[in-house]
C-alpha positions, 0 to 999 in steps of 0.5 A: 499500500502506499502512503505519502506522507509516513516517515520510515518507521525508524524515526518512531523511537527517536519521537517517543524519546523527543516526546519524553524529554520535552514533557519531563523538561516542561514538567520540571520547568514548570516547578521552577521559579523562573531565576532558574530559566534566565540563562535558558532565554534569548533573542528572537525574532517576534512577529507579535509580542509584549517585550517593549520596555515601555509594557507595549505590543510591538510588532515584527521586532527582536525581543529578548525572551525566556526560551524555556517552554517554546524549545519544550513545546517545539520538541513535543510537536516534533516528537508527536508528528514522529511518533504519529507519522511513523510507519508501523512495521507492517503498513497495510490497509488494516493499519490505514483505516486503524490511522483514520479512525483515530484521527477522526476519533482524536479530532472530535473529541478534541473539538467536544473538550475545545466546546467545553473550554470555551463554555467552563473556563474564563479569564486568564486561566482559559490562555493557559487551557488552550496552550495544553489544548493545543497539545491534546489532539496529537495525544489523543491520535496517539494514544488511540492508535496504539490502543488500538493496535494493541487491542487488536494485536491480542 
């Protein structure tokens, strides 16, 4: 079966490792005071940001900011995509059908959760919840796909 968008199976383990390291780093950095991570900051190009010396929004400027969560988030996304889009050892029509079912399920659950978040979460906390919700569809797809693989293997 021809698969256009799948990566070789060998990158899956690298993806798992990258996801795990990013999750551990994200959790660990969440419990540390901001002072611990000032050394992990740098100057980056920002399309839109609020790092002006007067607290104003700036557009298309270089800003100096903490990169901890940026690096952890990017690493988690890259690792998750490597896991999600890696071929299985045997990639056939059945596996393709499981992928499709898993994606549809993850997409539906993701938007049900998003709807509930819009209805029940307010204020600044809503922004934090939405940040975590961005990763939800990837996590749901990976979890559901591997659950179905395990369930059908037995």
